[in-house]
Structures are given as C-alpha cells and as structure tokens.
C-alpha atoms as one frame of an Amber mdcrd trajectory, in Angstrom:
protein
 133.302 187.093  51.643 129.659 188.100  52.005 128.199 189.082  55.344 125.869
 186.148  56.018 124.302 187.972  58.956 122.225 189.959  56.469 118.796 188.614
  55.667 118.534 186.851  52.331 115.091 186.503  50.806 114.000 183.608  48.590
 113.242 185.923  45.665 116.456 187.965  45.781 118.970 187.733  42.911 122.411
 186.798  44.244 125.827 185.980  42.777 127.101 182.432  43.250 130.120 180.330
  42.417 129.389 176.642  41.891 132.114 174.054  41.294 131.581 170.565  39.911
 133.980 167.772  39.138 134.170 167.169  35.412 134.360 169.271  32.278 131.617
 171.485  30.886 132.154 174.142  28.259 130.392 177.437  27.601 127.785 175.784
  25.321 126.042 174.597  28.515 125.533 178.195  29.670 121.809 178.307  28.740
 121.126 175.281  30.938 122.749 177.133  33.833 120.883 180.454  33.474 123.686
 182.180  31.552 126.383 181.630  34.176 129.979 181.788  32.958 131.576 178.365
  32.724 135.308 177.694  33.026 136.932 174.271  33.244 140.125 174.225  35.297
 142.462 171.257  35.293 143.991 170.702  38.716 147.624 169.639  38.844 147.534
 165.876  39.259 143.821 165.939  40.033 140.468 165.905  38.299 139.149 168.714
  36.126 136.812 171.061  37.969 134.284 173.276  36.185 133.527 176.615  37.826
 130.170 178.305  37.180 129.797 181.955  38.219 126.977 184.403  37.888 123.863
 185.995  39.277 121.001 183.618  39.989 117.488 185.111  39.907 116.235 183.546
  43.135 116.442 180.456  45.343 114.148 178.462  43.022 116.541 179.126  40.124
 119.501 178.083  42.286 117.800 174.785  43.096 117.050 174.325  39.392 120.741
 174.720  38.565 121.669 172.232  41.282 119.092 169.795  39.879 120.692 170.080
  36.407 124.072 169.298  37.956 122.582 166.230  39.658 120.832 165.117  36.455
 124.118 165.340  34.524 125.767 163.124  37.140 128.411 165.703  38.013 129.799
 165.535  41.552 129.107 168.830  43.342 132.258 170.256  44.907 131.262 173.738
  46.116 128.399 176.242  46.271 129.532 179.695  47.437 127.489 182.851  47.864
 129.612 185.639  46.362 127.415 188.660  47.030 124.654 189.155  49.577 124.090
 192.770  48.602
C-alpha cells in the first residue's frame, strides 16, 4: 500500500490498478496507454477487467477514466499502487 502522506504532483508518473465491470481484452491496450488488461470472472458474479500500469500524469489518468465512461463500463476501483 503506498504512503499517501507523500506529496503527489500532477505531472508525476504513477502506477495504478483500475477495475471495471465487463470484459475487455488486450487489444484495447492502446486506448488505455499500454496498461495490461486482464478479465477475471468472479464466481457467481460479473466479469471484472483489471487494468494495471504506469500512467504518465494526472491528465492521462483522467483520459483513461473518460474512455471507461465513454465505453459505458461501470467503474469498480481506482487504486494507486506506487507513490514513489
């Protein structure tokens, strides 16, 4: 778990995990700035796609979230993995 007490700047590359409900495959990787994409079927529940990778800055993160919204995928989780 990253130490969120450290200062994060808007132009700092950081690693994130983003989870959405629904299935995406790796061919969508370019749309999501090269993040790895893995669909995971939950036992008795909906499929969740997990995107992981380094995002260039906060503007790029918001761009990824906008793509998720535009695709109509319910956002489940956004987690900062590394705050340096």
